[in-house]
matplotlib code that plots the C-alpha trace (Angstrom):
import matplotlib.pyplot as plt

x = [15.0, 17.5, 21.1, 20.8, 21.5, 18.7, 18.4, 15.6, 16.9, 14.4, 10.8, 11.5, 13.9, 10.7, 8.7, 4.9, 4.5, 7.2, 5.3, 2.1, 3.4, 4.9, 1.6, -0.3, 2.3, 1.9, -1.9, -1.4, 0.7, -1.9, -4.5, -2.7, 0.5, 1.1, 1.6, 4.8, 6.0, 9.0, 10.0, 13.2, 14.3, 18.1, 18.2, 19.4, 18.6, 20.9, 19.3, 21.7, 20.1, 22.5, 19.4, 16.8, 13.7, 10.9, 8.3, 10.7, 13.3, 10.7, 8.6, 11.6, 12.5, 9.1, 8.7, 11.9, 11.0, 7.6, 9.2, 11.2, 14.5, 16.8, 17.7, 21.1, 22.2, 22.6, 20.0, 22.1, 25.5, 26.9, 26.5, 28.4, 31.8, 30.8, 31.6, 35.2, 35.0, 34.3, 32.8, 29.4, 31.3, 33.4, 30.4, 28.4, 31.2, 31.7, 27.8, 27.9, 29.8, 27.4, 23.8, 21.8, 20.0, 20.3, 18.1, 19.8, 18.5, 21.0, 20.7, 22.8, 21.1, 22.4, 24.2, 22.1, 23.0, 26.5, 25.9, 24.3, 27.3, 29.7, 27.2, 27.3, 23.7, 20.5, 20.1, 16.8, 16.9, 14.9, 15.1, 17.9, 17.9, 14.9, 15.5, 13.5, 11.8, 10.7, 9.3, 7.0, 5.9, 5.1, 3.2, 1.2, 0.3, -0.8, -3.0, -4.4, -5.3, -6.8, -8.9, -9.9, -9.6, -7.7, -4.6, -5.9, -8.4, -7.6, -7.2, -4.5, -3.9, -0.4, -0.3, 2.5, 6.1, 6.4, 10.0, 11.8, 9.2, 11.1, 7.9, 6.1, 8.7, 8.8, 5.1, 4.8, 7.3, 5.4, 1.8, 2.7, 3.0, -0.8, -3.6, -5.5, -3.8, -4.4, -2.2, -3.2, -0.1, -1.0, 1.7, 3.1, 5.4, 8.4, 7.6, 6.4, 7.1, 10.7, 11.0, 12.8, 10.0, 7.4, 9.6, 11.2, 8.5, 5.0, 4.9, 6.4, 4.2, 1.1, -0.6, -2.8, -1.6, -2.2, -0.6, -2.8, -1.9, -5.2, -6.5, -10.3, -10.8, -9.7, -11.0, -14.2, -12.5, -10.0, -10.1, -6.9, -5.4, -1.7, -0.7, 2.8, 4.5, 6.9, 10.3, 12.4, 15.3, 15.5, 15.5, 18.7, 16.7, 14.7, 12.6, 11.5, 10.5, 8.4, 6.8, 5.7, 5.2, 1.5, 0.7, -1.9, -4.0, -6.7, -9.4, -13.1, -14.5, -12.1, -13.4, -16.9, -15.8, -14.3, -16.1, -17.4, -15.1, -11.9, -8.9, -6.4, -3.0, 0.2, 3.6, 4.0, 5.2, 2.6, 3.0, 0.0, -1.0, -3.8, -6.0, -6.4, -10.3, -9.7, -8.4, -11.9, -13.1, -13.5, -11.7, -8.4, -6.3, -2.8, -2.6, -3.9, -1.1, 1.4, 0.4, 0.4, 4.1, 5.0, 3.3, 5.1, 8.4, 7.8, 7.0, 10.1, 12.5, 11.0, 11.4, 14.8, 16.1, 14.6, 12.4, 9.3, 9.1, 8.2, 11.3, 12.8, 10.3, 9.8, 7.7, 4.0, 1.4, 0.3]
y = [5.7, 2.7, 2.8, -0.9, -1.1, -3.0, -3.8, -5.1, -7.7, -10.4, -10.2, -12.5, -10.1, -8.6, -10.6, -10.7, -8.3, -5.9, -6.4, -5.5, -2.4, -1.2, -1.6, 0.1, 3.2, 3.0, 3.3, 6.4, 7.9, 7.2, 8.9, 12.1, 12.6, 16.1, 14.9, 13.1, 15.7, 16.8, 13.6, 13.1, 16.7, 16.7, 12.9, 11.5, 8.3, 6.8, 5.0, 2.4, 1.1, -1.2, -2.4, -0.2, 0.7, 3.3, 2.5, 1.3, 4.0, 6.9, 5.5, 5.5, 9.0, 10.2, 8.5, 10.3, 13.6, 13.6, 12.7, 16.0, 14.4, 14.3, 11.7, 11.0, 8.2, 6.5, 4.6, 2.2, 0.2, 2.1, 5.5, 4.2, 3.0, -0.6, 0.1, 0.6, -2.7, -1.4, -4.0, -3.8, -3.9, -0.8, 1.1, 0.7, 1.7, 4.8, 5.5, 5.0, 8.4, 10.2, 9.1, 7.9, 5.1, 3.3, 1.3, -1.2, -2.8, -5.3, -7.9, -10.4, -12.3, -11.7, -8.4, -6.3, -8.9, -8.4, -4.5, -5.2, -6.9, -3.8, -0.9, 1.7, 2.6, 0.7, -1.0, -1.9, -4.5, -3.1, -6.2, -8.6, -10.6, -13.1, -13.6, -11.2, -7.8, -7.3, -3.7, -4.8, -7.7, -5.1, -3.0, -6.1, -6.8, -3.3, -3.4, -6.7, -5.8, -2.4, -3.8, -7.2, -6.2, -9.0, -11.1, -14.2, -16.7, -16.0, -17.8, -16.2, -16.9, -16.0, -16.1, -15.8, -15.9, -17.9, -19.0, -15.9, -13.4, -12.2, -10.4, -13.6, -15.5, -12.8, -12.6, -16.3, -16.3, -13.5, -15.0, -18.6, -16.8, -15.8, -18.1, -20.2, -19.2, -21.2, -20.8, -21.3, -21.3, -20.4, -20.8, -22.7, -25.5, -23.7, -20.9, -22.8, -22.1, -23.1, -26.5, -24.9, -22.5, -25.4, -27.7, -25.3, -22.6, -23.7, -27.4, -26.9, -24.0, -26.5, -24.0, -25.7, -25.2, -26.3, -25.9, -25.3, -24.4, -22.2, -19.1, -19.6, -22.7, -21.2, -17.5, -18.2, -19.4, -16.7, -13.8, -12.1, -12.5, -11.5, -11.0, -10.9, -10.4, -12.8, -10.9, -10.6, -9.7, -13.1, -15.2, -16.3, -17.3, -14.9, -17.4, -18.8, -15.4, -14.7, -18.2, -17.7, -13.8, -14.0, -17.1, -15.4, -12.4, -11.1, -9.3, -8.3, -11.7, -13.5, -10.9, -12.2, -15.4, -13.7, -13.1, -9.6, -9.2, -10.3, -7.8, -7.8, -6.9, -6.5, -5.2, -3.4, -2.8, -4.7, -5.5, -7.6, -9.6, -7.3, -5.7, -2.0, -2.5, -4.1, -0.7, 0.4, -2.5, -1.6, -4.9, -3.7, -2.4, -2.2, 1.7, 1.7, -0.8, 1.5, 4.4, 2.2, 1.6, 5.1, 4.8, 1.5, 3.0, 6.0, 3.9, 1.5, 4.5, 6.1, 2.6, 1.7, 5.2, 5.0, 8.1, 6.1, 3.1, -0.5, -2.5, -3.0, -3.7, -7.3, -9.1, -9.9, -12.2, -11.6]
z = [11.1, 10.8, 9.7, 8.3, 4.6, 2.8, -0.9, -3.2, -5.6, -5.3, -4.3, -1.3, 0.0, 1.5, 4.1, 3.5, 6.5, 4.8, 1.7, 3.2, 4.9, 1.6, -0.2, 2.5, 2.2, -1.7, -1.1, 1.3, -1.4, -4.1, -2.0, -0.9, -3.1, -1.9, 1.7, 0.2, -2.2, -0.1, 1.7, -0.3, -0.5, -1.1, -2.0, -5.3, -7.4, -9.6, -12.5, -13.9, -17.0, -18.9, -20.8, -22.7, -20.7, -21.0, -18.5, -15.6, -15.8, -16.3, -13.3, -11.1, -12.2, -11.8, -8.3, -6.9, -8.4, -7.0, -3.6, -3.9, -4.9, -8.0, -10.5, -12.3, -14.5, -17.7, -19.9, -21.9, -21.3, -24.4, -22.5, -19.3, -18.6, -19.0, -22.7, -21.4, -19.6, -16.1, -13.9, -12.1, -8.7, -9.6, -11.1, -7.9, -5.8, -7.6, -7.7, -4.0, -3.7, -5.9, -5.1, -2.0, -3.7, -7.2, -9.4, -11.8, -14.8, -16.5, -19.3, -17.2, -14.4, -11.1, -11.9, -9.3, -6.5, -7.2, -7.2, -3.8, -2.4, -3.2, -2.6, 0.0, -0.8, -1.4, -4.7, -6.2, -9.1, -12.0, -13.9, -14.6, -17.8, -17.9, -14.2, -11.6, -11.7, -8.0, -8.6, -11.2, -8.9, -6.1, -8.7, -9.8, -6.2, -5.6, -8.6, -7.9, -4.1, -5.1, -7.9, -6.2, -2.6, -1.7, -2.6, -1.3, -2.7, -6.4, -9.8, -11.8, -15.5, -16.6, -20.5, -23.2, -22.6, -19.3, -20.0, -20.1, -18.6, -15.4, -14.5, -14.3, -12.5, -9.7, -9.6, -9.0, -6.2, -4.4, -4.9, -3.5, -0.1, -0.2, 0.6, -1.7, -4.9, -8.0, -11.0, -14.7, -17.0, -20.8, -23.3, -26.2, -25.4, -26.2, -23.7, -20.9, -17.1, -16.4, -14.5, -11.6, -10.9, -10.8, -8.7, -6.4, -6.1, -6.9, -5.8, -2.4, -1.7, -2.3, -4.7, -7.3, -10.9, -14.4, -17.7, -20.9, -24.4, -25.4, -23.8, -24.4, -22.4, -19.0, -19.3, -17.6, -14.5, -14.0, -11.5, -12.9, -16.5, -16.7, -20.3, -21.6, -24.8, -26.5, -26.2, -29.2, -27.1, -25.4, -28.5, -30.3, -33.4, -35.4, -37.0, -33.5, -32.4, -35.4, -35.1, -31.6, -31.3, -32.0, -30.1, -28.0, -28.9, -26.4, -28.3, -27.7, -28.8, -26.2, -23.5, -23.9, -22.5, -19.3, -16.0, -15.5, -12.5, -14.4, -14.3, -17.3, -16.4, -18.6, -17.5, -20.8, -23.5, -25.5, -29.0, -30.6, -27.7, -26.4, -29.2, -28.9, -28.6, -25.2, -23.8, -23.6, -21.5, -17.8, -17.0, -18.8, -16.0, -17.5, -17.5, -14.1, -13.2, -14.9, -12.6, -9.6, -10.5, -9.5, -6.2, -5.4, -6.4, -4.4, -1.3, -1.8, -2.1, 1.1, 3.0, 1.8, 2.6, 6.0, 5.6, 6.3, 8.6, 7.5, 6.6, 10.0, 12.6, 14.0, 11.7, 13.0, 11.7, 8.1]

ax = plt.figure().add_subplot(projection="3d")
ax.plot(x, y, z, "-o")
ax.set_aspect("equal")
plt.show()
C-alpha cells in the first residue's frame, strides 16, 4: 500500500499500463464480486455532485457499498454550501476531513482539477462540463475489451453530439493510445468534434479518421458504434436544441446495415437516439456497459485508496 496521493481528473492521468491493470481488476471483480465485498470496510466515499446525475452518482454509491464502505454527499449545488458562495477549494478541504475519497461532478470545466489541488484525499472527476468524464471512459474501455476481446485494431464510430459530449472527448483521448484505431465521426456540422481534439489529440497520434454527416453510409465498416444524445443543458438556444436533437436515430432498419459483430454503446441517458426496438438486438450493449461502470468504479476506488495495487508500480510495456 502506498502513501502517495493520486487523483483521476483526466483519462491520461493513468498510463496505459495502469489502465490495463485497472481493467484487469474490474474484470476480476465482475467474475467474483464476493471476494471484494469487504475490501473497503470502514472507508467513506463523498459524492460531490454539483450537477444532476442518476447513473454516475448511483454507480459510485453502489460501487462503494458493494466494497463494504459508506457514502455521504450531495446531489445538487443547491443542496450544498455552494449555494452560499463556498468555493470548490474550501468544500474539498472540508470534505477531506469527513471522507477517504471523493467523486465530483461539476458543470464548470476544470473544477475537479482545482479540487484535486486542495484535497487531502483522492479526487475522482465524475464529469466536468463538456470537458472530461474519465470513469465513463474506463467503463467504455472495459465494455469494448470484454465484448470485442481487444482494444487494438478497431474502427470506432462516434455519433451525435461530438462538440459538447465529454464522454466522447475522454474516449478519444484514451483510444489514441491503442494500436491501429480508426475513428469515424458522425455528427451535424454544428456539433462536430472540436478542432482542438482533432489537432491536439487525433492528428498527433497518427490515428486515421474521417468526418461524415450521415450514419447509414458508414455502419457497415464499424466494429463499435458509440451513440450520444444531443444535450439540452449544453445549449444556450432552445431553438438550436430542438432543431438538432433528433439528427440521428438508430433503429431496427439501420441495424440491418451493421455487421453481425458490431457492438452499440451509449453512456446514457438516451432520449430518442436509439429506438427501444434495438434493445432486443444482441449487439446492443449499453445496459451491459452500465453494469460494467460499477465494476470499474469499484476497481478505481480500491486502487486510489491503495487497497489493491496497480497505480504505483513502475510501468512496463503495454
